[in-house]
N, C-alpha and C positions, 0 to 999 in steps of 0.2 A: 686505437691501437690495433695492430694486425697480429696474426699468428706468429710470424717470424720474430717480431719485436718481443712478444710475450716469451717465446722460447729463449731468445738471446738474453733477456733480462733475468729469467729464471736460472739460466746456466751461469750467468755472472754472479748471482747471489749464492749459488751452490759452490762455485769456485772460491768465493770469499769465505764461506764456511769452512772449507777444507784448509785454506790458508790460515785462518784463525786457529783451527785445531793444531796445525803444525807449529805455530808460534807458541801455543799453550804447552805442547809437548817439549819444545826446546827449553822452556823454563822449568821443567820438572827435574829435580835433582835425582840422579841415578847412582851417584858414587863416582862417576867419571867427571873430571873437570872440563867444563865447557864455558866459553865466554858468555853464552846466553844466560847462564845462571845469574850473572851480575848486571847485565845490560840495563835492566829497569829498576835497579836499586836506587832509591831516592836519597840524595845527600843534601843536608842543610848547608848550602854554600852562600855565605854572606846574606843570610836571611831568606833565601828563596830555595824551594825544593827543586833540585836539578838531577836529571838522570846521571848516573855514574859514568856512562859511556861518553858523556859530554865533558867530563872533568878529567878523565884519565884514559890511558891506553890499557886495554885488558888483554892479556896474553896467557896462553896455556904453557906453564913451565914443564909439567909432566902430567901423567895420568890422574894424579890426585891433587895437583897444585896449580893455582892461578897466580899470576903476577900482575898487580895493578900499579901502573906508573902514572902518578898524578902529573898533569900539565903544570899545576901550581903546587910546589912542594909544601906550602903552608896548609894545604887542604887535607894533608895526609891523616891527621887525627880525626877529622870529621868523616873521612871516608871509612876509616876503621870502625868508628861508632855506627855509621849507617849500615855497613855490612853485618856487623854483629847483631844489630837490632832488626834486621830485615826478616828474621824468622825463616831463613832457608837452611839452617842447620850446618853452617860452615864456620870456621874459625879464621879470624883475620889478625895479622900481626904486622906492625910497622917494622920494616927491615931496611935500613939505609934510606935511599931515596924512594923506595917502593913499598908496597903493601903485599905481603905474601898471604894467600888465602888457601887454607887446607880444606879439602873436600873429603870428609870421612866416608867410608863405605857404609851403606845403610844396613841395619840389622835385618834379619829375615822377616820380622814383623813389619818393619818399615817397608820392605820390598812388597809385601802383600798389600799394604795400604796403598803404595804407589800404583800397583797393578790395578787395584780397585778404582783408584782415582782416574787412571788413564782410560779404563773401560767406560767409566761414567762420562768422561769428556767425549769419548768417541760416540757413545750413544746420544749424547746431547747434540753433537754435530749431525748425526744421522737424522735426528728428529727435525732439525732445521731444514735439511735437504728434502725430507719427505713433505714437510709443510710447504716448501717451495713448489713441489710437484702438485700438491693439492690446490694451492692458489692458482697456479698456471692452468690446471685442468678446469677450475671454476671459471677462469677468464675465457678459456676456449669454449666452454659450454654457453657462456653469456654471449659470445660472438655468434655461435650457432643459432641461439634463440633470437638474436637480433637480426632480422632479415636484411636490414640495411647494410650490415657488415659484409654480406655476400659470401659467407663461409658455408661450404657444403659439408655433408656428413662425412664424406671421404677425407676431406681436408682436416676436419676436426679429429677424426680417428687417427689419421697419420700423425698429427701434432701430438696427440696423447701417447702414441707409441714412441715418438721421439722423446717425450718427457720421461717415459719409463726407462728408456735407454740412458738418458742423462743421469737419472736417479741411480741406476745401477753403476754407471761409470764412477760417479763421485762417492758413492757408498763403498765401492771397491777400493778407491784411493784411501779412504779413511781406514778401512780394514788393513790395508798394507802398512800404513803408518803405525797403526795400533800394534800389529804383530812385531814390527821392527823395534818399537819402544819396549814392548814386553820382553823381547829377547835381550835388549840392552840392559834392562833392569835386572833380569835373572842372571846374567853372566858376570856381574861385578863380584 
């Protein structure tokens, strides 16, 4: 493995960590209705556990309401049960051919919990990024120590500086998503 490959792989893993953090944030309930709240709810559909998004169209009706339109109308009761038992703090009601999901605004205590949860998730993602930097730096040091690799001191130092820049870049992205989510939680 060479230095460029090490840097590219580390950057790829850092990017994956940021993407995971974004997905995690989308699934956190803030009091505003978003389709991401229900995408991964599992529904017992003919004996198999299936994602709700595969069984129904999920739309935002208004700021606090989602409308779930099952592709198979007979699955409506199972969908209501799955949403109610998902533990995401929403209420589901069968209404005609669809299911209406009410997303209540969180209490101030719940908002504080959510902010703490978001901050913890951001710190976990930052730890992953810093670990990637550490692992890449170890690999660079190993290449420097292995004379067959042909890596000079200057190349190793330059690569480590690049790793530091990547770490700052992805940590900054996480901080931006964190601030945006905290603002969203507080303004509801």
